[in-house]
C-alpha positions as CSV (number, residue, x, y, z in Angstrom):
1,X,18.0,97.8,29.6
2,X,20.6,96.9,27.0
3,X,21.1,93.5,28.5
4,X,17.3,92.8,28.3
5,X,17.3,94.0,24.6
6,X,20.1,91.7,23.8
7,X,18.4,88.8,25.7
8,X,15.2,89.4,23.8
9,X,17.0,89.5,20.5
10,X,18.7,86.2,21.4
11,X,15.3,84.6,22.1
12,X,13.9,85.9,18.9
13,X,16.9,84.5,17.0
14,X,16.6,81.2,18.7
15,X,12.9,80.9,17.8
16,X,13.7,81.8,14.2
17,X,16.4,79.2,14.1
18,X,14.1,76.5,15.3
19,X,11.4,77.5,12.9
20,X,12.0,74.6,10.6
21,X,12.3,71.8,13.2
22,X,9.7,69.1,13.1
23,X,8.9,66.2,15.5
24,X,8.0,62.9,14.0
25,X,7.2,59.9,16.0
26,X,8.3,56.7,14.1
27,X,8.4,52.9,15.0
28,X,11.6,51.3,16.1
29,X,11.2,48.9,13.1
30,X,11.4,51.9,10.7
31,X,14.5,53.2,12.6
32,X,16.2,49.8,12.9
33,X,15.8,49.3,9.2
34,X,18.3,52.0,8.6
35,X,16.0,53.8,6.1
36,X,16.0,56.9,8.2
37,X,19.6,57.4,7.6
38,X,18.8,57.6,3.9
39,X,15.8,59.8,4.1
40,X,16.8,62.4,6.7
41,X,19.7,63.9,4.9
42,X,17.5,64.2,1.6
43,X,14.7,65.8,3.6
44,X,17.0,68.4,5.0
45,X,18.6,69.1,1.6
46,X,15.2,69.3,-0.2
47,X,13.0,70.9,2.4
48,X,15.5,72.4,4.9
49,X,13.5,70.7,7.6
50,X,15.5,69.4,10.7
51,X,13.4,66.2,11.4
52,X,13.6,65.2,14.9
53,X,12.7,61.5,15.3
54,X,11.1,60.0,18.3
55,X,11.7,56.4,18.0
56,X,9.0,54.3,19.9
57,X,6.4,51.6,19.1
58,X,3.3,52.4,17.3
59,X,1.2,52.4,20.4
60,X,3.4,55.0,22.0
61,X,3.9,57.0,18.9
62,X,0.1,57.4,18.5
63,X,-0.1,58.4,22.3
64,X,2.5,61.1,21.5
65,X,0.3,62.3,18.7
66,X,-2.8,62.3,20.9
67,X,-1.0,64.4,23.5
68,X,0.1,66.8,20.8
69,X,3.8,66.1,21.6
70,X,4.7,65.6,18.0
71,X,3.7,67.1,14.7
72,X,3.1,63.7,12.9
73,X,3.6,60.0,13.2
74,X,4.7,57.3,10.9
75,X,3.5,53.9,12.0
76,X,2.1,50.6,10.8
77,X,-1.0,49.4,12.4
78,X,-4.0,50.3,10.3
79,X,-6.8,49.6,12.8
80,X,-5.0,51.7,15.5
81,X,-4.3,54.5,12.8
82,X,-8.0,54.6,11.7
83,X,-9.1,54.9,15.5
84,X,-6.6,57.7,15.9
85,X,-7.9,59.8,13.0
86,X,-11.6,59.0,13.8
87,X,-11.1,60.2,17.3
88,X,-9.8,63.6,15.9
89,X,-6.2,63.2,17.0
90,X,-4.9,63.1,13.3
91,X,-6.2,65.1,10.3
92,X,-5.9,62.0,8.0
93,X,-4.0,58.8,7.1
94,X,-1.6,58.6,4.1
95,X,-0.1,55.4,3.0
96,X,3.6,55.6,2.2
97,X,5.2,52.2,1.8
98,X,5.1,48.7,2.8
99,X,7.1,45.5,3.4
100,X,6.2,42.2,5.2
101,X,6.5,40.5,8.5
102,X,8.5,37.3,8.7
103,X,9.0,34.5,11.2
104,X,12.7,34.2,12.4
105,X,14.0,31.2,14.3
106,X,16.8,28.8,14.9
107,X,18.4,27.4,11.8
108,X,17.5,23.9,12.9
109,X,13.9,25.0,12.9
110,X,12.8,22.5,15.6
111,X,9.1,23.6,15.1
112,X,9.3,22.8,11.4
113,X,7.8,26.1,10.6
114,X,9.4,26.2,7.1
115,X,6.8,23.6,6.0
116,X,3.9,25.5,7.4
117,X,1.0,26.2,5.1
118,X,0.2,29.7,6.6
119,X,1.4,32.1,9.2
120,X,-1.1,30.8,11.6
121,X,0.1,27.2,11.1
122,X,3.6,28.3,11.6
123,X,2.7,29.8,15.0
124,X,0.7,26.9,15.9
125,X,3.7,24.7,15.2
126,X,5.9,26.9,17.5
127,X,3.2,26.6,20.2
128,X,2.8,22.9,19.8
129,X,6.6,22.4,20.2
130,X,6.7,24.9,23.0
131,X,9.7,26.2,21.3
132,X,11.3,29.4,22.8
133,X,9.6,32.5,21.4
134,X,10.4,36.1,21.9
135,X,7.6,38.7,21.7
136,X,8.2,42.5,21.6
137,X,5.3,42.8,24.1
138,X,5.3,46.6,23.7
139,X,2.0,47.5,22.1
140,X,3.9,48.2,18.8
141,X,2.6,47.6,15.4
142,X,4.6,44.4,15.1
143,X,3.4,43.3,18.6
144,X,-0.3,43.9,17.5
145,X,0.2,42.0,14.2
146,X,1.8,39.1,16.2
147,X,-1.2,38.9,18.5
148,X,-3.4,38.9,15.5
149,X,-1.6,35.9,14.1
150,X,-1.8,33.9,17.4
151,X,-5.6,34.7,17.5
152,X,-6.0,33.5,13.8
153,X,-4.3,30.2,15.0
154,X,-7.0,29.9,17.7
155,X,-4.3,30.6,20.5
156,X,-4.2,33.2,23.3
157,X,-0.8,34.2,24.6
158,X,-2.2,34.6,28.2
159,X,-2.3,30.6,28.3
160,X,1.3,30.2,27.2
161,X,4.1,28.8,29.4
162,X,7.6,30.0,30.1
163,X,8.7,29.3,26.5
164,X,6.9,32.6,25.6
165,X,9.1,35.6,26.5
166,X,7.4,39.0,26.3
167,X,10.3,41.4,26.6
168,X,8.7,44.9,26.2
169,X,11.3,46.1,23.9
170,X,11.9,47.6,20.5
171,X,12.6,45.4,17.4
172,X,16.5,45.6,17.7
173,X,16.5,44.6,21.3
174,X,14.0,41.9,20.9
175,X,16.0,40.4,17.9
176,X,19.2,40.4,20.1
177,X,17.2,38.7,22.9
178,X,16.0,36.0,20.3
179,X,19.5,35.5,19.2
180,X,20.7,35.0,22.8
181,X,18.0,32.5,23.5
182,X,18.0,30.7,20.0
183,X,14.4,31.6,19.9
184,X,11.6,32.2,17.4
185,X,10.6,35.9,16.8
186,X,8.2,37.8,14.7
187,X,9.8,40.7,12.9
188,X,9.5,43.0,10.0
189,X,11.7,42.0,7.0
190,X,13.7,45.3,7.0
191,X,14.7,45.1,10.5
192,X,15.8,41.4,10.1
193,X,17.9,42.3,7.0
194,X,19.6,45.2,8.7
195,X,20.2,43.2,12.0
196,X,23.8,42.4,12.5
197,X,23.7,39.9,15.3
198,X,21.9,37.1,13.4
199,X,23.9,34.4,15.4
200,X,22.2,31.1,14.8
201,X,19.0,32.5,13.5
202,X,17.5,32.4,10.1
203,X,14.2,33.3,8.3
204,X,12.0,30.3,8.7
205,X,8.6,31.4,7.3
206,X,7.3,34.1,5.1
207,X,5.0,34.7,2.1
208,X,1.5,34.7,3.7
209,X,-0.6,37.7,2.5
210,X,-1.6,38.1,6.2
211,X,2.0,39.2,6.8
212,X,1.6,42.4,4.7
213,X,3.0,45.4,6.5
214,X,1.9,48.9,5.5
215,X,3.3,52.1,6.9
216,X,1.4,55.3,6.9
217,X,1.9,59.1,7.7
218,X,-0.6,60.8,10.0
219,X,-0.3,64.5,10.6
220,X,-1.4,65.5,14.1
221,X,-4.5,67.8,14.4
222,X,-3.1,71.4,14.9
223,X,-6.0,72.0,17.3
224,X,-4.0,70.0,19.8
225,X,-1.9,73.0,20.7
226,X,-0.3,76.1,19.1
227,X,3.0,74.3,18.8
228,X,1.9,71.8,16.2
229,X,3.7,72.5,13.0
230,X,1.0,71.3,10.6
231,X,2.7,73.4,7.8
232,X,5.8,71.4,8.1
233,X,3.9,68.1,8.4
234,X,2.1,68.8,5.1
235,X,5.5,69.7,3.4
236,X,6.9,66.6,4.7
237,X,3.9,64.5,3.4
238,X,4.2,66.1,0.1
239,X,7.9,64.9,-0.1
240,X,7.2,61.5,1.2
241,X,4.6,60.9,-1.6
242,X,6.9,62.3,-4.3
243,X,8.9,60.6,-7.0
244,X,12.2,61.7,-5.1
245,X,11.0,59.7,-2.1
246,X,9.9,56.8,-4.2
247,X,13.3,56.5,-5.8
248,X,15.0,56.6,-2.5
249,X,12.7,54.1,-0.7
250,X,12.7,51.6,-3.6
251,X,16.4,51.9,-4.0
252,X,17.2,51.1,-0.4
253,X,18.7,47.7,-0.4
254,X,20.8,45.4,1.8
255,X,22.8,42.7,0.0
256,X,20.7,43.4,-3.2
257,X,17.4,42.8,-1.4
258,X,14.9,45.8,-1.2
259,X,13.6,46.5,2.3
260,X,10.6,48.6,1.4
261,X,8.1,49.2,-1.5
262,X,6.9,52.8,-2.1
263,X,3.1,52.7,-2.7
264,X,1.9,56.1,-2.1
265,X,-0.3,57.8,-4.7
266,X,2.0,60.5,-6.2
267,X,0.3,63.8,-6.5
């Protein structure tokens, strides 16, 4: 009997110790940027929340939310996010910060994308030259945005030849593949700036408003299951939309260049 009582006490203590753990599904681009290394210690210090990150593409992050396997998601694909909330999987969508997408390619820029008049024109030049191009191909927010640019150029990836490489990988792994192939790749600016293996690659095109990249926080509907920590999700949302978070996000730079711009409405 004594052993059973000790065991029960140990289980109770374990449950209490885990009371402030929260599961957040985030994109690989967010993690590859290095921003999580800045935010997580501050979240722990300010909220005493042990934030467990599940690093996946946007599509997979939303699936984890739909299954009730995480408490919230932080992703960057507005159409998919709106669908997620409309279907009742998330309680609401809250914009937090943004950066932009960029086209990376060989420094020689054989497709002459630097002289493109738009993102669609840059992509069309890559296709016309049949220059090696690496796609994440993983249903991530970046992949969805890439497909949108091809479509706006009047092109469909299903008809591309062997020059188009869909690797089904996260941002860091896809950038490494592009470096190895000396290929073009569509990336978020933050991941590119934090990428160490730039090899012979360079930023060849940016600046089109179509490349705007918004990140949003979506708490998972607590009706999914009894384990959803909606209380912690709301505490985290309050912190992510605070002046404290704004200062950390806006102050995060690499070589003097900011990686994100905070644009949440501060309560």
